[in-house]
C-alpha positions in Angstrom: -26.7 -2.8 53.6 -28.2 0.6 53.4 -31.8 1.5 52.4 -32.4 3.5 49.2 -35.5 5.3 48.1 -37.1 5.3 44.7 -39.8 7.8 44.4 -42.4 7.6 41.7 -45.0 10.3 41.9 -46.3 10.2 45.4 -45.4 6.5 45.9 -42.3 5.8 48.0 -40.7 2.4 47.6 -38.0 1.4 50.2 -35.4 -0.6 48.5 -32.4 -2.6 49.8 -29.2 -2.2 47.9 -25.7 -0.9 47.6 -26.8 2.7 47.4 -28.1 5.4 49.7 -31.3 7.2 50.6 -32.1 10.2 48.3 -32.6 13.3 50.5 -31.4 16.8 50.6 -28.9 16.1 53.3 -30.8 18.4 55.7 -34.5 17.2 55.6 -36.3 14.1 54.7 -39.4 16.0 53.9 -39.9 16.1 50.1 -42.8 18.0 48.6 -44.6 15.5 46.8 -47.2 18.0 45.3 -44.4 20.0 43.6 -42.3 16.9 42.6 -43.6 15.3 39.4 -40.8 12.9 38.3 -38.8 10.1 39.9 -35.2 10.2 41.0 -32.7 7.5 42.0 -29.2 7.6 43.4 -26.7 5.0 44.4 -23.1 4.5 45.4 -20.8 2.4 43.3 -20.0 -0.9 44.8 -16.6 -2.4 45.4 -14.9 -3.0 42.0 -14.5 -6.6 40.6 -12.7 -7.6 37.5 -15.1 -8.8 34.7 -14.5 -10.7 31.5 -17.3 -9.2 29.4 -17.3 -9.6 25.7 -19.9 -6.9 25.4 -18.1 -4.3 27.4 -14.8 -5.1 25.8 -16.4 -4.7 22.3 -17.9 -1.4 23.4 -14.7 -0.1 24.7 -12.7 -1.2 21.6 -15.3 0.5 19.5 -15.0 3.6 21.5 -11.2 3.7 21.0 -11.7 3.1 17.3 -14.2 6.0 17.0 -11.6 8.3 18.6 -8.8 6.9 16.5 -7.0 6.0 19.9 -4.6 3.3 20.6 -3.5 3.1 24.3 -2.1 -0.4 24.2 1.1 0.8 22.4 1.8 3.1 25.2 0.1 1.6 28.3 0.0 -2.1 27.6 -2.9 -4.4 28.3 -6.0 -3.3 30.2 -8.6 -5.0 32.5 -12.3 -4.0 33.0 -13.8 -3.8 36.5 -17.5 -3.6 37.3 -18.6 -0.8 39.8 -22.4 -1.5 40.0 -24.4 -4.0 42.0 -26.5 -6.7 40.3 -29.5 -5.0 42.1 -28.8 -1.6 40.8 -28.0 -2.9 37.4 -31.4 -4.5 37.2 -33.1 -1.4 38.3 -31.3 1.0 36.1 -30.2 -1.0 33.1 -26.8 0.7 33.4 -23.3 -0.8 33.2 -20.9 1.2 35.4 -17.3 0.2 34.9 -13.7 1.2 34.8 -11.0 0.4 32.3 -7.6 0.1 33.9 -4.1 0.0 32.5 -1.0 -0.3 34.6 -0.6 3.5 35.1 -3.9 5.1 34.1 -7.7 4.4 34.4 -11.0 5.5 32.8 -14.5 5.4 34.1 -17.5 4.6 31.8 -21.3 4.2 31.8 -23.1 2.1 29.2 -26.8 2.6 28.9 -29.0 1.1 26.2 -27.0 1.3 23.0 -24.6 4.1 24.1 -21.5 4.2 26.0 -19.8 7.3 27.3 -16.8 8.4 29.5 -17.6 9.9 33.0 -13.8 10.5 33.7 -12.7 13.7 32.1 -9.5 12.2 30.7 -7.1 9.4 31.6 -6.7 9.4 35.4 -3.1 8.7 36.7 -3.0 5.9 39.2 -0.6 8.1 41.2 -3.9 9.7 42.5 -6.7 8.1 44.5 -9.6 7.9 41.9 -13.1 6.7 42.5 -16.7 7.2 41.5 -18.5 8.8 44.4 -22.0 8.8 43.2 -24.5 8.2 40.4 -27.9 9.8 40.2 -30.9 9.4 37.7 -33.7 11.7 37.0 -36.0 12.8 34.2 -36.4 16.6 34.7 -38.3 17.4 31.6 -40.5 14.2 31.9 -39.8 13.1 28.3 -39.3 9.4 29.1 -35.6 9.6 28.6 -33.5 9.7 31.8 -30.6 12.0 32.7 -27.7 10.2 34.3 -25.6 12.2 36.9 -22.1 11.2 37.7 -19.4 12.2 40.1 -15.8 11.2 39.8 -13.3 12.2 42.3 -9.3 12.3 42.3 -7.5 13.3 45.5 -4.0 12.9 46.9 -1.4 14.6 49.1 1.2 16.0 46.6 3.7 17.1 49.1 3.2 20.9 49.5 -0.4 20.9 48.6 -3.5 18.6 48.6 -5.3 17.9 45.5 -9.0 17.0 45.5 -11.2 17.5 42.4 -14.7 16.2 41.4 -15.6 15.8 37.8 -19.4 16.0 37.3 -21.5 15.1 34.2 -25.1 15.1 33.4 -25.8 12.8 30.4 -29.1 13.0 28.5 -30.1 9.5 27.1 -32.3 11.1 24.4 -29.7 13.6 22.9 -26.8 11.1 23.9 -24.7 13.9 25.1 -23.7 15.7 28.2 -23.0 18.9 30.2 -20.1 19.0 32.7 -18.9 20.9 35.7 -15.9 20.6 38.0 -15.8 21.2 41.7 -12.4 21.8 43.2 -11.4 20.8 46.8 -14.5 18.8 47.3 -16.4 15.4 46.9 -19.8 15.5 45.5 -23.1 13.6 45.8 -26.7 14.0 44.3 -29.5 14.6 46.6 -33.0 16.0 46.3 -33.9 19.5 47.6 -37.2 20.2 49.2 -38.8 20.6 45.8 -37.6 17.2 44.7 -34.9 18.4 42.3 -31.9 16.2 42.2 -29.0 18.7 43.1 -25.3 18.6 43.5 -24.0 18.8 47.0 -20.5 18.8 48.5 -18.8 18.3 51.8 -17.7 22.0 51.8 -14.0 21.5 51.9 -13.8 18.4 54.1 -11.4 16.3 52.2 -10.9 12.5 52.0 -7.7 10.8 53.0 -6.1 7.8 51.5 -7.4 5.3 54.1 -11.1 6.4 53.3 -10.9 4.7 49.9 -11.1 0.9 49.8 -11.4 -1.2 46.6 -12.9 1.7 44.6 -15.4 2.8 47.2 -15.0 6.0 49.3 -16.3 6.1 52.9 -19.9 6.7 52.8 -19.5 9.3 55.7 -18.7 11.8 53.1 -22.3 11.5 51.8 -23.6 12.5 55.1 -21.1 15.4 55.3 -22.3 16.6 51.9 -24.8 19.3 53.0 -23.4 22.2 51.1 -25.3 23.0 47.9 -23.0 23.3 44.8 -25.4 23.6 42.0 -29.0 23.2 41.3 -30.1 21.9 37.8 -32.8 24.1 36.2 -35.2 23.0 33.6 -34.3 24.2 30.2 -37.4 25.7 28.7 -35.8 27.9 26.1 -37.0 27.7 22.5 -35.1 28.9 19.3 -36.8 29.6 16.1 -34.5 30.2 13.1 -35.9 31.7 10.0 -34.0 29.1 8.2 -31.4 26.5 8.9 -29.5 26.8 5.5 -29.1 30.2 4.0 -27.0 31.8 1.2 -26.1 35.6 1.3 -23.9 37.8 -0.8 -22.6 41.3 -0.8 -19.9 43.1 -2.9 -17.0 41.8 -0.8 -18.0 38.0 -0.2 -20.7 35.5 -0.2 -21.6 33.1 2.6 -23.3 29.7 2.8 -24.6 29.3 6.4 -25.9 26.1 8.2 -27.4 26.2 11.7 -27.0 23.1 13.8 -29.2 22.9 17.0 -26.7 20.5 18.5 -27.3 20.3 22.3 -29.2 23.5 22.8 -32.2 21.7 24.0 -30.5 19.8 26.7 -33.0 19.3 29.5 -31.2 21.1 32.2 -28.9 24.1 32.8 -26.2 24.4 35.4 -24.7 27.6 36.9 -21.2 26.3 37.0 -21.0 24.1 33.9 -18.0 24.5 31.5 -19.5 22.1 29.0 -22.8 23.7 28.2 -25.9 23.3 25.9 -25.2 25.0 22.5 -26.0 25.5 18.9 -23.4 25.9 16.3 -23.0 27.7 12.9 -21.0 26.5 10.0 -20.0 29.4 7.8 -18.5 28.9 4.3 -17.3 32.3 3.0 -16.2 32.9 -0.6 -14.1 36.1 -0.9 -15.1 38.2 -4.0 -12.9 41.3 -3.5 -9.4 42.1 -4.6 -6.4 40.1 -3.4 -4.7 41.3 -0.3 -2.0 40.3 2.3 -1.5 40.9 5.9 0.6 39.7 8.9 -1.1 38.2 11.9 0.1 37.7 15.5 -1.6 34.3 15.6 -1.9 31.3 13.3 -5.6 31.8 12.9 -7.1 32.8 9.6 -10.1 35.0 10.1 -13.3 34.3 8.2 -16.8 35.8 8.2 -18.3 35.9 11.8 -21.9 35.6 13.0 -23.4 37.3 16.0 -27.1 38.0 16.9 -28.4 41.4 18.0 -31.6 42.5 19.6 -31.2 46.3 20.7 -28.6 46.1 23.4 -28.8 42.3 23.7 -26.3 40.3 21.7 -25.5 36.6 21.3 -21.8 36.0 20.8 -20.0 32.9 19.8 -17.5 31.1 22.1 -14.1 32.5 22.1 -11.1 30.1 21.5 -7.4 30.1 22.1 -5.2 31.0 19.2 -1.6 29.9 18.8 0.7 32.8 19.2 3.1 32.8 16.2 3.6 35.5 13.5 1.8 34.4 10.2 1.6 35.9 6.9 -1.6 35.4 5.0 -2.8 36.2 1.4 -6.5 36.3 0.6 -7.1 35.8 -3.0 -10.2 36.5 -5.1 -12.4 33.4 -4.9 -10.6 32.1 -1.9 -12.9 29.9 0.5 -12.6 30.2 4.2 -14.7 27.9 6.4 -15.4 28.4 10.1 -17.6 27.0 12.9 -18.9 29.1 15.7 -20.4 27.7 18.9 -23.0 29.5 21.0 -23.4 28.3 24.7 -26.1 28.9 27.1 -25.9 28.4 30.8 -27.5 29.9 34.0 -24.7 32.4 34.1 -25.2 33.4 30.4 -28.9 33.1 29.3 -29.9 34.5 26.0 -32.6 37.2 26.5 -36.0 36.6 25.1 -36.8 38.4 21.8 -36.3 38.6 18.1 -32.6 38.9 16.9 -31.1 40.1 13.7 -28.3 38.0 12.4 -25.2 40.0 11.6 -22.6 38.5 9.4 -19.3 40.4 9.2 -16.0 40.1 7.6 -13.2 42.6 8.3 -9.5 43.0 8.1 -8.4 46.3 10.0 -4.9 46.4 8.4 -6.5 46.6 4.9 -9.5 48.8 6.0 -12.0 45.9 5.1 -15.1 45.8 7.1 -18.5 44.7 5.5 -21.6 43.3 7.0 -24.7 41.5 5.9 -27.8 41.8 8.2 -30.6 39.3 8.1 -33.4 40.9 10.0 -35.6 39.0 12.4 -33.7 35.8 11.9 -33.9 34.2 15.4 -36.7 34.2 18.0 -35.7 33.2 21.6 -38.6 32.5 24.0 -39.3 30.5 27.2 
């Protein structure tokens, strides 16, 4: 058995369990004056089949919520536990996998919420495992963040595949941010400031014999000394003039709804691909003359929304459009509804200041281009 450290303020309690010591992989000296919260991390335990009505019900409700039915394609499934009794009592977490004959999924259930920590169905042609689970409360709001790392690896003939799928779940917002680390296995360790960071083994890859009954050889934890990403406390504040507005010009009218979504997620990651965001629903009613145009994609343009503060601009997330020639006719009174997503990460932080909201509808082929500007609409501060 390995010792595990639970740190609460300046009190260090040594615990015996299935997990590992929390440290930075390089030094055991943690600055307790800077560190204000408590972190906990543990390895999964060897998987064991469980017959749990509660987990079965949660999984079936999860499938129903997504309108999924895997049984018709993959047959029956079994549920396997991946957390020791000791760690479950300490964390109040259920850590489990759902396995069909050819695919598997990994889940965490905490309080009344269940979410998937695997990114998608994982083929059993690969070696799949949970490498580490971490718990923190970066913003000290009394609601934990749960860090998870799931790894897939396999020699695929001409090349070796090894990918870690990382998520940070916030138990208050009941949502997550996510990152992917290629060619590495990952673990959660404190740095010298007591922040639970993401470390990897810097390209040292596991082999099939390193995985036994769902548990990867713990030597990779010791090898994980290379810093992959450091969560940074998200202190951004967003003050919108109004969450619901209606505006009109000669060419169109718009009803706009602001949704804060996950923009107040506790932490930001540099390498996240699922990031904190807010969204804007735009319902545009076209008031001009009917016109037609041919588009090289299947996307029907509506009114867009961006924010401007001098040279600083906040743009919405771009998306892929299906390439296919399409003919559109926009009629007087036609309604076009669109939703735009505005992400923030450590690689793209919104500059502080007060922004004008610029609503624009244009169609270059018909020389249509008209904007509505709502001045001083959004204030960003930290």
